C-alpha positions as CSV (number, residue, x, y, z in Angstrom):
1,M,-17.7,26.4,-7.5
2,R,-20.1,25.2,-4.9
3,A,-20.4,21.8,-6.6
4,S,-16.6,21.4,-6.7
5,V,-16.3,22.2,-3.0
6,L,-19.1,19.7,-2.2
7,L,-17.4,17.0,-4.3
8,A,-14.1,17.6,-2.6
9,A,-15.8,17.2,0.8
10,L,-17.6,14.0,-0.3
11,L,-14.4,12.5,-1.6
12,A,-12.6,13.4,1.6
13,C,-15.3,11.5,3.5
14,C,-15.3,8.4,1.3
15,A,-12.2,8.3,-0.9
16,P,-11.5,5.5,-3.4
17,A,-9.1,2.7,-2.6
18,R,-5.5,2.2,-3.7
19,L,-4.5,5.5,-2.1
20,C,-2.8,6.4,1.1
21,A,-4.1,4.8,4.3
22,D,-5.8,7.9,5.7
23,S,-7.9,8.1,2.5
24,F,-9.5,4.7,3.0
25,A,-12.0,6.5,5.3
26,G,-13.4,3.3,6.8
27,L,-12.7,0.8,4.0
28,G,-11.2,-1.4,6.7
29,Q,-14.5,-1.3,8.5
30,E,-17.8,-3.0,7.8
31,S,-19.8,-1.7,4.8
32,P,-23.4,-2.7,5.3
33,G,-25.6,-2.6,2.2
34,F,-22.8,-3.0,-0.3
35,A,-22.0,-6.2,-2.3
36,T,-19.4,-8.5,-0.8
37,V,-16.5,-10.3,-2.4
38,T,-16.8,-14.1,-2.4
39,P,-14.3,-16.7,-3.6
40,D,-16.9,-18.6,-5.7
41,A,-17.8,-15.8,-8.1
42,A,-16.6,-16.1,-11.6
43,L,-15.3,-13.0,-13.5
44,A,-16.7,-12.5,-16.9
45,F,-15.8,-10.3,-19.9
46,P,-16.8,-7.9,-21.3
47,R,-19.1,-7.4,-18.3
48,D,-16.3,-6.8,-15.8
49,F,-14.5,-4.2,-17.9
50,G,-17.3,-1.9,-16.8
51,A,-18.4,-0.5,-13.5
52,H,-19.9,-2.5,-10.6
53,P,-22.6,-0.4,-9.0
54,G,-23.2,-2.8,-6.1
55,F,-19.6,-2.4,-4.8
56,R,-18.2,0.4,-2.7
57,T,-15.0,1.2,-4.6
58,E,-13.1,0.2,-7.8
59,W,-10.5,1.5,-10.2
60,W,-9.1,1.4,-13.7
61,Y,-5.3,1.7,-13.4
62,L,-2.8,2.0,-16.3
63,T,0.9,2.4,-16.0
64,A,3.4,2.5,-18.9
65,N,7.2,2.2,-19.2
66,L,8.3,4.2,-22.2
67,R,11.4,5.2,-24.2
68,D,12.1,7.8,-26.8
69,A,14.3,7.4,-29.9
70,S,17.4,8.2,-27.9
71,G,16.7,5.6,-25.3
72,A,15.7,8.0,-22.5
73,S,13.1,6.5,-20.2
74,Y,9.7,7.8,-19.2
75,G,6.7,6.6,-17.2
76,A,3.0,7.4,-17.7
77,Q,0.1,6.8,-15.3
78,W,-3.7,7.0,-15.9
79,T,-6.1,6.2,-13.2
80,L,-9.9,6.5,-12.6
81,F,-11.3,5.8,-9.2
82,R,-15.0,5.2,-8.6
83,S,-16.5,5.4,-5.1
84,A,-20.1,5.0,-3.9
85,L,-21.0,7.2,-1.0
86,A,-24.0,5.0,-0.1
87,P,-25.3,1.6,-1.2
88,G,-28.0,1.4,-3.8
89,P,-28.4,1.8,-7.6
90,E,-26.8,4.5,-9.7
91,L,-29.2,7.3,-10.3
92,A,-29.6,10.1,-12.8
93,G,-28.4,13.6,-12.0
94,W,-27.1,14.9,-8.7
95,A,-29.0,12.2,-6.8
96,D,-26.4,9.7,-8.0
97,P,-24.4,8.4,-5.0
98,V,-21.1,7.9,-7.0
99,V,-18.1,10.1,-7.1
100,F,-15.0,9.8,-9.4
101,M,-11.4,10.9,-9.1
102,G,-8.8,10.8,-11.9
103,H,-5.0,10.9,-11.6
104,A,-2.5,11.2,-14.4
105,A,1.3,11.6,-14.4
106,V,4.4,11.6,-16.5
107,T,7.7,10.8,-15.0
108,T,11.2,11.5,-16.3
109,A,14.6,11.0,-14.6
110,S,14.4,14.6,-13.5
111,E,10.7,15.5,-13.2
112,H,7.5,14.0,-12.0
113,L,4.5,15.9,-13.4
114,F,1.0,15.0,-12.2
115,A,-2.6,16.2,-12.3
116,E,-5.9,15.4,-10.5
117,T,-9.5,15.9,-11.4
118,L,-12.8,15.2,-9.6
119,A,-16.3,14.5,-10.8
120,R,-19.7,13.5,-9.6
121,G,-21.5,10.6,-11.2
122,G,-24.9,10.9,-12.9
123,V,-24.3,14.2,-14.7
124,G,-22.2,13.0,-17.6
125,Q,-18.8,14.3,-16.4
126,A,-17.3,10.9,-15.7
127,G,-18.3,7.3,-16.1
128,V,-17.4,3.8,-17.4
129,V,-19.2,1.6,-19.9
130,A,-18.3,-2.0,-20.7
131,T,-19.1,-2.3,-24.4
132,P,-17.5,-0.8,-26.3
133,F,-15.2,-0.1,-23.3
134,R,-14.8,3.5,-22.3
135,A,-13.7,5.1,-19.0
136,F,-13.6,8.9,-18.8
137,I,-13.5,11.9,-16.6
138,D,-13.7,15.4,-18.1
139,D,-11.6,15.2,-21.3
140,W,-9.4,12.3,-20.0
141,S,-10.3,8.9,-21.5
142,L,-9.2,5.3,-21.7
143,E,-11.3,3.7,-24.4
144,A,-11.5,0.9,-27.0
145,R,-10.1,1.8,-30.5
146,D,-12.8,-0.4,-32.1
147,N,-16.5,0.2,-31.8
148,G,-17.8,-3.3,-31.9
149,A,-19.5,-4.9,-28.8
150,D,-16.8,-7.6,-28.8
151,A,-13.9,-5.1,-29.0
152,G,-12.9,-5.7,-25.4
153,I,-9.8,-4.0,-24.1
154,S,-7.1,-5.5,-26.4
155,R,-6.8,-2.3,-28.4
156,L,-7.1,1.0,-26.4
157,F,-6.4,4.7,-26.7
158,V,-5.5,6.7,-23.6
159,S,-5.2,10.5,-23.2
160,A,-4.8,12.9,-20.3
161,S,-3.3,16.3,-19.6
162,G,-2.0,18.5,-16.8
163,A,-0.6,22.0,-16.6
164,Q,2.8,21.0,-18.0
165,F,2.2,17.7,-19.7
166,R,-0.1,15.9,-22.1
167,Y,0.0,12.4,-23.6
168,Q,-1.8,10.3,-26.3
169,L,-1.0,6.6,-26.4
170,T,-2.3,3.6,-28.3
171,L,-2.2,0.2,-26.6
172,S,-2.3,-3.3,-28.1
173,A,-2.3,-6.7,-26.4
174,D,-2.3,-10.1,-28.1
175,M,-3.1,-12.0,-24.9
176,P,-6.4,-12.1,-22.9
177,P,-6.6,-10.5,-19.4
178,V,-5.0,-12.3,-16.5
179,L,-6.9,-13.3,-13.4
180,E,-5.0,-12.3,-10.3
181,G,-5.1,-14.0,-6.9
182,D,-7.0,-17.3,-7.1
183,K,-9.0,-17.0,-10.4
184,G,-9.7,-13.3,-9.8
185,Y,-10.3,-13.6,-6.0
186,S,-7.5,-11.7,-4.4
187,R,-7.2,-12.0,-0.6
188,K,-5.8,-8.9,1.2
189,S,-5.7,-10.1,4.9
190,E,-5.7,-13.1,7.1
191,D,-9.2,-12.3,8.3
192,G,-10.7,-12.7,4.8
193,R,-10.7,-9.2,3.3
194,A,-10.5,-9.5,-0.5
195,S,-11.2,-7.9,-3.9
196,Y,-11.9,-9.1,-7.4
197,Y,-8.8,-8.4,-9.5
198,F,-7.6,-8.9,-13.0
199,S,-4.9,-7.3,-15.1
200,Q,-3.9,-6.8,-18.7
201,P,0.0,-6.8,-18.4
202,F,0.8,-7.5,-22.1
203,Y,0.2,-4.1,-23.8
204,T,2.7,-2.7,-26.2
205,V,2.5,1.1,-26.5
206,E,3.1,3.7,-29.2
207,G,2.4,7.4,-28.9
208,E,3.4,10.9,-27.9
209,L,4.2,12.8,-24.7
210,I,4.2,16.6,-24.7
211,L,6.3,17.9,-21.9
212,R,6.3,21.7,-21.4
213,G,5.2,22.1,-25.0
214,A,7.8,19.8,-26.5
215,P,6.5,16.7,-28.3
216,I,8.3,13.4,-27.7
217,K,7.6,10.2,-29.7
218,V,7.6,7.1,-27.3
219,S,7.1,3.4,-27.3
220,G,7.2,0.7,-24.7
221,R,4.8,-1.5,-22.7
222,A,2.0,-1.0,-20.3
223,W,0.0,-2.8,-17.5
224,M,-3.6,-2.2,-16.7
225,D,-5.1,-3.3,-13.3
226,R,-8.9,-3.7,-12.6
227,E,-10.0,-4.2,-9.1
228,W,-13.2,-3.7,-7.1
229,S,-14.4,-4.4,-3.6
230,S,-16.5,-3.0,-0.7
231,Q,-14.1,-3.7,2.2
232,P,-10.7,-4.5,0.8
233,L,-8.7,-4.0,4.0
234,S,-8.5,-5.2,7.6
235,P,-8.9,-2.5,10.2
236,D,-5.2,-2.7,11.3
237,Q,-3.8,-2.3,7.8
238,K,-2.2,1.1,7.1
239,G,-0.9,1.0,3.6
240,W,0.9,-1.0,0.9
241,D,3.8,-1.5,-1.4
242,W,2.7,-2.7,-4.8
243,F,4.9,-4.0,-7.7
244,S,4.0,-4.7,-11.4
245,L,7.1,-6.1,-13.1
246,H,7.9,-6.8,-16.8
247,L,10.7,-9.4,-16.9
248,S,13.0,-9.4,-19.9
249,S,12.1,-13.0,-20.4
250,G,8.5,-12.0,-21.2
251,E,7.2,-13.2,-17.9
252,K,5.3,-10.8,-15.5
253,L,5.2,-10.5,-11.8
254,M,2.6,-8.8,-9.6
255,L,3.4,-8.5,-5.9
256,F,2.0,-6.5,-2.9
257,R,2.8,-6.1,0.8
258,L,0.0,-4.8,2.9
259,R,1.5,-3.3,6.1
260,G,-0.2,-3.9,9.4
261,V,-0.2,-1.4,12.3
262,S,1.2,-4.1,14.6
263,G,4.0,-4.9,12.2
264,R,2.4,-8.0,10.7
265,D,2.3,-7.8,6.9
266,F,0.2,-9.6,4.4
267,I,2.0,-10.6,1.2
268,G,0.4,-11.7,-2.1
269,G,1.1,-12.0,-5.7
270,N,1.0,-13.9,-9.0
271,W,3.7,-15.1,-11.4
272,I,2.5,-14.7,-15.0
273,D,4.1,-16.8,-17.7
274,A,5.0,-15.4,-21.1
275,D,2.0,-17.3,-22.5
276,G,-0.4,-15.7,-20.1
277,A,-0.7,-18.6,-17.6
278,T,-0.8,-17.3,-14.0
279,R,0.1,-19.0,-10.7
280,Q,-0.7,-17.5,-7.3
281,L,2.4,-17.2,-5.1
282,A,2.4,-18.4,-1.4
283,P,3.3,-15.6,1.1
284,E,6.2,-17.7,2.4
285,D,7.6,-17.9,-1.1
286,V,8.0,-14.1,-1.3
287,S,10.3,-11.6,0.4
288,I,9.9,-7.8,-0.1
289,E,12.7,-5.9,1.7
290,P,13.4,-2.1,1.7
291,L,17.0,-1.2,1.0
292,A,17.1,2.7,0.9
293,T,14.8,5.6,1.6
294,T,13.9,9.0,0.2
295,T,12.3,11.9,2.1
296,L,9.6,13.7,0.1
297,A,7.1,16.3,1.5
298,S,8.2,15.5,5.1
299,T,7.6,11.8,4.4
300,T,10.3,9.2,4.5
301,L,9.7,6.0,2.4
302,P,11.6,3.2,0.8
303,T,12.5,3.8,-2.9
304,R,14.9,0.9,-3.4
305,W,13.9,-2.7,-2.7
306,R,15.1,-6.3,-2.7
307,V,12.4,-8.7,-4.0
308,T,12.8,-12.5,-3.9
309,V,10.6,-15.3,-5.1
310,K,12.2,-18.6,-4.0
311,S,10.2,-20.9,-6.2
312,R,11.3,-19.0,-9.3
313,A,14.9,-18.4,-8.1
314,L,14.2,-14.6,-8.5
315,N,16.4,-12.2,-6.5
316,I,16.3,-8.6,-7.8
317,E,17.0,-5.1,-6.6
318,T,14.6,-2.4,-7.9
319,I,15.8,1.1,-8.7
320,P,13.4,4.1,-9.4
321,L,13.7,6.2,-12.5
322,N,13.0,9.2,-10.3
323,P,13.1,8.8,-6.5
324,A,10.9,11.9,-6.2
325,S,7.9,10.3,-8.0
326,W,5.5,11.8,-5.4
327,M,1.8,12.2,-6.2
328,G,1.1,15.3,-4.3
329,T,-2.6,14.9,-4.9
330,R,-5.5,15.2,-2.4
331,F,-4.4,12.0,-0.8
332,A,-0.6,11.8,-1.5
333,Y,1.3,8.7,-2.4
334,W,4.4,7.5,-4.3
335,E,4.0,6.1,-7.8
336,G,6.6,5.8,-10.5
337,P,8.5,3.6,-13.0
338,I,11.3,1.3,-11.8
339,R,13.9,-1.0,-13.3
340,F,15.5,-4.0,-11.7
341,T,18.6,-6.1,-11.9
342,G,19.9,-9.3,-10.4
343,T,18.9,-12.8,-11.4
344,H,16.3,-11.2,-13.7
345,G,16.3,-7.9,-15.5
346,G,13.4,-5.7,-16.5
347,E,11.2,-2.7,-15.7
348,G,7.9,-2.0,-14.1
349,Y,6.0,0.3,-11.7
350,L,6.0,0.7,-7.9
351,E,3.2,2.2,-5.8
352,M,3.6,3.0,-2.1
353,T,0.9,4.3,0.3
354,G,0.4,5.0,3.9
355,Y,3.9,6.2,4.9
């Protein structure tokens, strides 16, 4: 119990990124001693499937849009956050400066079920290895289905559970990972904050959800994000709106809007062709406009959006599967499956923080 209380306190002092603005705990400030993100570094696989001990924070983030035999829609989320409390090498035992946090969720049209788990690095309770790939925390795991050193992340198995849900899904991709931003260098502000970022947006999914004891066979598609940094935000940025979209044409679209305290936003994204080729989008090419709001846990936030990409003649309106997809975790945020209509149709995921 004492270790759990200590871990909660440590996480509160230095929480992983991609959560609500209050949880950044200084990630918009200088981080002396940690590695820095530079535009000339080349991403390499399988090395970058694994952890990056020199950096302050990173995550392995999987979202899946699923359907059962009747056509009913579901969403599934699996996330592992890694955060270093201090610069320096990883160590054995309780001396290790790394903490982990896991989030998992299943969303239906009427329910959003989620769970959270915390762990300290160095004691075998959580970790990530690159070859063969495995990310785990407690009995949750995201791991390669093949044991060879060259297995990569093209075939994965993911599992997690909460008080009222459980899932086991197999993932397969026939495309290599996609480098987001400019060849994996993803700018997050005008003053040069950035992360290293790649995705695998081409997974097909088969598996089973168990909701309140009832098994449901599902299939669909999934998107995995990998990102790491030491100072990903500018001090005046308070949160973001993040879209990962599967277009019915086979193309993919990743977009984000980082909201500034002064009202000045930073927009970024990549258009991904059906053959895996990716092109970074200019901020002036993209518009992300809220259309309607929902109030959850005393927080009002947009849950319907209009998204346009002028160079691609894309003009769509996004609609949530469940507007109440609130992750009421230690650092609360909104995360859930969406569909969209307009010039293009399809489905995807939306994450919103800092409201």
